[in-house]
N, C-alpha and C positions, 0 to 999 in steps of 0.2 A: 588481477588479484585484488584482494581486499587489504587495505593497509592495516597493520597490526594495531590493536587497541592500546592506547597509552595507559601507563600505570595510574595516572591521575589526570583529570580533565585539563586540557590546555585552554587557557583563557587569554583571549586577545581582543583588545578594543579596536585594533586596526584590521584584523582579518575580515571583519564584517564588510568594510568598504571594498577590500580586495576581492572578496567572494562575489559580490554583486556586480563588480566591474568586469569580470571575466567574460570572454566571448561565449554566449550561450549556445547550447546544442540545438535548442528549439526556440528561436528568438521571440516568437509570438507569445510565449508564456512567461518570459523572464526579463528582468533587467529594469534599470532606471528609466530607459527611454520609454518603455511602456507606461510607467507611472506618470511621466511628464505628459504623454499623450492623453492620459485619463483625466487631466485637469485637477488632480488631487492637490489640496492646499498644503503649504509648508507650515512648520510648527510655529506656535506662539511662544516666543522666548520668555514671556512673563508667566507661563503656566507653572503649576506645582511640579516639583521634581519627581521624576519617576525613573527607576532603573529597569531596563529590559535585559533579561538574560536570554540570549538567542541560541537555542539548542542546535547543535550540528553533530552529525548529519540530520537533515530534515528534508521534507518534500520529495520530489521525484526520485525514484530508484531507477536502476538500469532497465528493469523489465517494463516499467511505465514509459520511459523514454523510447524504448524499442517499439512498443505497441503504438504509440502516437506517430512515430516516424513511419511505421508500416502503412497506416491510413494515409498520411500525407504523401508518401512516395507512390502509393497506389493511385491517388488522385492525379499526381503529376504524370504517371505513366499511362493510365487508362482514361483519364478525364472523368468528370462528374456525370452521373452519380456513382459513388462507390458505397455499397451497403455494408453496414456493420451490425453483426448479431449481438444484441445487448450493448450496454454501455462499454466502450472500449476499456475504460478504467472508471472507477467510482468517483467522478468529479464533474459537476454540471458545467463549470467554466470550460473545461477541456472539451466536453461533448458539444457545447454550444459553439465554440470556436471551430471545431471540425465540421459542424453542420454549416456554418457560414462558408467554409471552403468547399462544400459540396458533398459531404458525407451524409448518408441517410441511415438512421438507426432503426432497427426492427427487432422484434422479440423472437420471431421464428422465420425460417427460410421461405415459407409459403407466402410471406408478405412481399417478397421481391418480385416485381412485375416483369420478369424477363430474365435473360441470361447476362446479368450484370456481375461484376466482381463483388465478392463478399469477404469481409474480414471477421475472424472469430476473436473474441475479446481476450484480454490478458489473463483472465481468470481460468481459462481452459473450458473445454466442452466435452460432453460425453462422446463416445465413439460413434454413436448414431448420427451425430450432426454432420461430420465430414462425409459419412456414407450417404446421407440424404443429399448433400451438395453434389456429390458425384452423380447420383441418380438424376438430379435435375440439370446436369451438365453445366454447373456453375464453376467459374474460376474462383477458388477460395484461397485465402492467405491466412495462415494460423499465427495469431499474435500472442498465443499462450506464453506466459513467462517461462523461460527455460527452467527456472527453479520449481515451478509447478509441474512442468513436463517430467522433471526428475522424480517427483513423487508418483506420477502416473507410471513411470517405468518400474519403480520400486513395487508398486501395487501388483503389476503384472508378474514380476519375478516371484514375489511371494505366492501369488495365486498359482502359478505354474509349478511351484515347489510343493503344492498341496496345503498351503496355509489358509486359514480363515482370517480375513483382515479386520482389524479394529481401527477405525479412523477417528482420530480426535479432531473435532471441528464443530462448526456451528451449522445446525440444520437450516437448509434453505439458502445458504450462501452459494453463489455461482461456482466458486472453486470446489466446494464440497460436492455439489451436484456433478460437476465435471469429473472429479476423481472417482466417485461411486460409479459413474457411467463408463468407466474403463473396463469394468468387469461384469460378469453375468449377474442377474438379480439374485440377491441372497448371499453374495460372496463377501459383503462388507457389512459390519455392524458399526453404526455411528454412535459415539458417546461425546458428551459435552462437558461433564463435570466429574469431580472425584466421586460423588454419590453414584453417578452412572457406572463408573469403573468398579465400585464396590458391589453393585447389584448384578454385574454380568454373571451369567451361568452358561457353561458349555459342557458338552459331553466330555468325559475324562480323557478320551483319546484324541480330542480335537487339537490339531496343531495350529498355533496362533502366531500372528505377527501384527505389529501396529505401525501406523503411519500418521502424520499430522498435517493439518491445514498449515500453510506457510505463514499466516499472518496472526497467529495466536499470541497471547501473553506468555512470555517465556516462563515466568514464575508459576503461573497456573498450570501450564502444561507439564512442568517438572513434577508437580504434585500428582497429577493423573498418571504419569508414567511410573512413578514410584509405587502407586497402588497396583497397577497392572503387573509390574515385576514381582511384587510381593505375592499377589494372588496366583500368578501364572509364571513361575520361575523359568520355564522353558520358552517363554515368548521371545520372538525375534523382533528386533528393532532395526531402524535404518542404520547403515554404516556411518552416515553423517547426519547430523540433526536436520530435520525437515524445515524448521522455522527459518525463513530466509534471512540473509545477512542484513538486508535493509530494515526488516522488522526488529532484529536484534539491536542494530546500531541506533535506531531511533528511540527504542525503549531505554537503552543505556544512556543516551544523551539526556533524556528526560530525568532518569534517576540521578544523574550527576548534578542537576540544578534544583530538583524538587524541594528539598529542605530549605533552600535559600529564597524560595518564591512565596509571596502571599497569595498569588493566583497564577494559574497556567491557562493560556489560550492555545488550543489545538486547532489548527486550520485543517479542515477536512470535511468530507461528506458524511451524513448520518448513516449511510449504508456502507461505509468503508470500515471493514473489520479492523485494519491496523490502526486507523485513526481513533476508533473507540477504545482500543486497547491502550493508546497513549494517555487518554483521560484517566483510565483505571490505574495505570502505572503511576501517574503523577500523584493521585490521591493516596495510593498505598505506600508511597515513598516519602510522605511528609508534607505535601503541598495542601494547604487548607481548603482550596477550592480549585476546580479545573472545569473548563467548559469547551465543548466542541462547537465551533462556528464554521460556516462555509465561506464567509467573507466578512469584511469589516463592518458592513451594514447590519450584521446580526449581533454585534456586541451590545450588551446592555451596560451603559456607562455607569449605572449604579453599582455594578460589580466592583468598580475600581475606586469607589469613594474613599476607602480607607487603605488602599493598597500603595505600598512604597516600591515593591519589586514584583514585576510580572514576567513570567517565563513565556516564551513563544516557541512553538514547534509546528510541524505540519506533517500530515500523513503522507505516505509514499505516492499517492495519486494527486496531491495538491501542488499546483505550480507555484514557483517562487513569487510570481507577480502578486498573488493573493497575500502572501506573507508581507511583502513590501507595502501593500495597501493598508494592512493592519498597522504596521509600524508608522506609516505616514499619518494615519488617523490619530495615533497616540501622540505623535510629534505636534499635531495641530493643537492638542489639548494640554500637553504637559511639556515641561523642560526635561527632555529625555537624554539619558546616558545609556549607551548600548555596549554590552559585553557579549561577544560570541564565545560560547563554551563548546569546544570540540573534543569528542572522545576518540575519534578515528577519522581517517581520510579514505573515502571510497573511490576506487579506481576501476570497479567492475564495468565491463561493457559487453553487450550481447550483439552478435551479428544479425543483420537483417536477412530475411529469406532470399535465396538465390534468384527467385523470380523477379525481385526488385533491384538486384544488383548486377545481373548478367548484362 
């Protein structure tokens, strides 16, 4: 279960050290030991004072944890190589570390030179992909996030009930491609903005339902849904919001610190939808500047010349190690005080496929 959101952000200067000291679920991506091995320097105590507001929750969600573990367990059980269709999650550090362990990433199944195991990414795939794997007699493991699979099931239920589906999402995103691919061509209309919702036209008798990509901006999505309900009062929606708990929690954490920050650093990949949304949320909630960086080396230190308080968060595909490396770089240059601001505690855990646990 997900811990209930607190009525006001919980601020602790000590929770930061406690959090990073816990035994990690995936050690190769987290913790101070990895930072020490990286040779990162310690802070200069003579530096200018800087306050870091560390948003929590941040970084890996349960779906990302599960997807990475599926690849690692497959490598342990079947040996290298294990093939992965598309990036398992949107983060180059994760992909490169799994490549080092023996994973091979491909865009399509016809690139696999034989009957090797293959893992489908956390974003989900069209139904044609597992069908193709079966035709090729490939052992496949589906790492689709269970919350994305929930949206897939909703789409099928609505389609079987005779509804035309409106999908709120970003064109070309792997999750959107996978969701549309659950149904026959023409069964889904994709919209991205309020203007798209206002422009929709259907025959009067068309029965409608809507679903959403799981990693959208909560505030933007609410506006689109309001337009759909106003224009199509009989439209059906999901019983429970499609935007995932991790997206909601990370955006809430950013909102809780945005007005206190002179600048926000979001650690995440440029092709990560939920990471890009965190930048947008920070700016819309009062932070004067927000930047998406993949790692500490991408920080332009001119950004911080007049900054007294910097917020730090990470998208759901970004390992904590990258957050700690950013903090370490700040500690090298400034006299840093750290406050961790937590809006909720996440306890969600997703089971691994039976093929890897039996």
